[in-house]
C-alpha positions in Angstrom: -52.3 31.5 -71.0 -48.5 32.3 -71.2 -46.9 33.1 -67.9 -44.4 36.0 -68.5 -41.0 35.4 -67.1 -38.9 38.5 -67.5 -35.1 38.5 -67.0 -32.7 41.0 -65.6 -29.2 41.3 -67.2 -26.3 41.0 -64.7 -25.0 44.4 -65.5 -28.4 45.9 -64.8 -28.5 44.0 -61.5 -25.1 45.4 -60.6 -26.3 49.0 -61.4 -29.3 48.6 -59.1 -28.7 45.7 -56.7 -31.8 46.6 -54.6 -34.2 46.5 -57.6 -37.3 44.3 -57.2 -40.5 44.1 -59.1 -43.8 42.2 -59.6 -44.5 40.6 -62.9 -48.3 40.1 -63.4 -49.6 38.0 -66.3 -53.2 38.3 -67.3 -55.4 36.4 -69.7 -58.1 39.0 -70.2 -61.9 38.7 -70.5 -64.6 41.2 -71.3 -64.8 44.2 -69.1 -68.1 44.4 -67.3 -67.7 47.8 -65.6 -65.9 50.6 -67.3 -66.3 53.0 -64.3 -64.0 51.0 -62.0 -60.8 52.3 -63.5 -61.9 55.9 -63.8 -63.0 55.9 -60.1 -59.7 54.4 -59.1 -57.8 57.0 -61.1 -59.8 59.8 -59.5 -59.2 58.5 -56.0 -55.5 58.1 -56.7 -55.3 61.7 -57.9 -57.0 62.8 -54.6 -54.6 60.7 -52.6 -51.6 62.3 -54.3 -52.8 65.9 -53.8 -53.4 65.0 -50.1 -49.8 64.0 -49.8 -49.3 60.5 -51.0 -47.3 57.7 -49.2 -44.8 58.9 -46.6 -42.0 57.2 -48.5 -43.1 58.4 -51.9 -40.7 61.3 -52.3 -37.7 59.2 -51.3 -38.7 56.5 -53.7 -39.0 58.8 -56.7 -35.8 60.6 -55.7 -34.0 57.2 -55.7 -35.3 56.6 -59.2 -33.9 60.0 -60.3 -30.5 58.9 -58.8 -30.6 55.6 -60.7 -31.5 57.3 -64.0 -28.4 59.5 -63.6 -26.2 56.4 -63.2 -26.9 55.4 -66.8 -26.7 58.9 -68.2 -30.4 59.9 -68.2 -31.5 63.3 -67.0 -34.6 62.9 -64.8 -35.5 66.6 -65.1 -36.1 66.0 -68.8 -37.0 62.2 -68.8 -38.2 61.2 -65.4 -39.4 57.7 -64.5 -43.0 57.0 -65.4 -44.3 57.5 -61.9 -42.5 60.8 -61.5 -43.9 62.1 -64.8 -47.5 61.1 -63.8 -47.0 62.7 -60.4 -45.9 66.0 -61.9 -49.0 66.2 -64.2 -51.4 65.5 -61.3 -49.7 68.0 -59.0 -50.0 70.6 -61.7 -53.6 70.0 -62.8 -55.1 68.0 -60.0 -56.2 65.1 -62.3 -55.4 62.9 -65.3 -57.5 62.5 -68.4 -59.0 59.0 -69.0 -57.1 57.1 -71.7 -58.4 53.5 -71.6 -59.8 51.4 -68.7 -56.7 49.2 -68.4 -54.3 52.1 -68.7 -56.3 54.2 -66.3 -56.2 51.4 -63.7 -52.5 50.9 -63.8 -51.9 54.6 -63.8 -54.0 54.8 -60.6 -51.8 52.2 -58.9 -48.7 54.1 -60.1 -50.0 57.4 -58.6 -51.2 55.9 -55.3 -48.0 54.0 -54.6 -45.4 56.4 -56.2 -44.4 53.4 -58.2 -43.5 52.9 -61.9 -46.0 50.5 -63.5 -45.9 49.3 -67.0 -48.6 47.6 -69.0 -47.9 45.7 -72.2 -49.9 43.7 -74.8 -47.9 40.5 -74.5 -49.5 39.0 -77.6 -47.4 41.5 -79.5 -44.1 40.3 -77.9 -41.5 38.1 -79.6 -39.9 36.1 -76.8 -39.8 37.1 -73.1 -39.1 40.6 -71.8 -35.5 41.4 -70.9 -34.2 44.3 -68.8 -30.8 45.1 -70.4 -28.3 47.8 -71.1 -28.6 48.9 -74.7 -25.7 49.1 -77.2 -27.5 51.8 -79.2 -28.3 49.7 -82.3 -31.7 48.5 -81.2 -35.0 49.6 -82.8 -37.6 51.5 -80.9 -40.9 52.4 -82.5 -42.5 55.6 -81.3 -44.3 58.8 -82.4 -42.7 62.1 -83.4 -45.1 64.9 -84.2 -47.9 62.4 -84.5 -46.0 60.3 -87.1 -44.7 56.7 -86.4 -40.9 56.7 -86.4 -38.1 54.2 -85.5 -35.4 55.5 -83.1 -32.6 53.8 -81.2 -31.7 54.2 -77.5 -28.5 55.8 -76.3 -25.6 53.3 -75.8 -25.6 52.4 -72.1 -29.3 53.2 -71.6 -31.3 50.7 -69.5 -34.2 49.4 -71.6 -36.8 46.7 -71.7 -36.7 44.7 -74.9 -37.8 41.5 -76.6 -36.4 39.6 -79.6 -37.5 42.3 -82.0 -36.4 45.5 -80.3 -36.9 47.9 -77.4 -40.3 48.0 -75.8 -39.6 50.7 -73.2 -36.8 53.2 -73.1 -34.9 54.5 -70.1 -36.1 51.7 -67.9 -39.7 52.9 -67.6 -39.8 56.4 -69.2 -41.5 55.7 -72.6 -43.2 52.7 -73.9 -43.2 51.8 -77.6 -46.1 51.5 -80.0 -45.8 47.8 -81.0 -46.6 46.4 -77.5 -48.9 49.2 -76.4 -51.7 47.9 -74.1 -55.4 48.7 -74.2 -58.6 47.0 -73.1 -58.8 45.0 -76.4 -55.7 43.0 -75.6 -56.1 39.3 -74.7 -52.7 38.6 -73.1 -51.6 41.4 -70.8 -48.4 41.9 -68.9 -47.8 44.3 -66.0 -44.6 45.1 -64.3 -44.5 47.0 -61.0 -40.9 48.3 -60.4 -39.5 49.4 -57.0 -36.3 50.3 -55.2 -35.5 49.7 -51.5 -36.8 53.1 -50.6 -40.3 51.6 -51.1 -41.2 49.1 -48.5 -41.6 45.6 -49.9 -44.9 45.3 -48.2 -46.1 48.3 -50.1 -45.0 46.8 -53.4 -46.9 43.6 -52.6 -49.9 45.7 -51.6 -49.8 47.5 -54.9 -49.7 44.2 -56.8 -52.6 42.8 -54.8 -54.7 46.0 -55.4 -54.0 45.8 -59.2 -55.0 42.1 -59.3 -58.1 42.7 -57.2 -59.3 45.7 -59.4 -58.6 43.7 -62.6 -60.6 40.8 -61.2 -63.6 43.1 -60.6 -63.3 44.6 -64.0 -62.8 41.3 -65.8 -64.3 38.5 -63.6 -63.3 35.7 -65.9 -59.7 36.8 -66.3 -56.9 34.5 -65.3 -54.1 36.3 -63.3 -50.7 35.1 -62.1 -48.1 37.2 -60.2 -44.4 36.5 -59.6 -41.7 38.5 -57.8 -38.5 39.3 -59.7 -35.4 41.1 -58.8 -32.5 41.0 -56.3 -32.8 39.9 -52.7 -36.6 39.2 -52.7 -37.5 36.7 -50.0 
């Protein structure tokens, strides 16, 4: 198993000095119960429609403010947690995509927290959170067809040695490292700002680890904290 050690560029740390995250590495094993993730997603949707965490609105508002700092427009391209939240508040539910994706979407909804899931075996080198210069490659879909785009100069992105893996911090993930239940090496990143209590971030990580362990009893899981000013 490879322990994922993401890095944060100094200029990103200066942009968001209170940023902190959990990096969770998983060596997967066969899933024994496909219903666990779907049940978790349903419960998370109910939790959101009932109001969600008391600090949830403030946390997502802080993400909106942070996106504006690097030129993104959150009304058009919100953080991943904000986008999920809008869909659930509009329809009351989310469609099932994949057991692993459903599970981390459930954690994202329940905790008003951007959560990314990646197939680490598709990575070249370690993940890096950097400010793009606009020449990087990003593989995505346009009208159902695979295309290669580039981020805007100054945009905060996750990348590896090949190119961008997630644009606008956590807005859109690329195709190359897309995660599903067939992946062997999985990497999850749970990203928070100071408006979310650190205890809640840790609780979200513990819940994700526990649910993954129930789904995949033989999985090997390791969690580390990253970011600024994490005790």
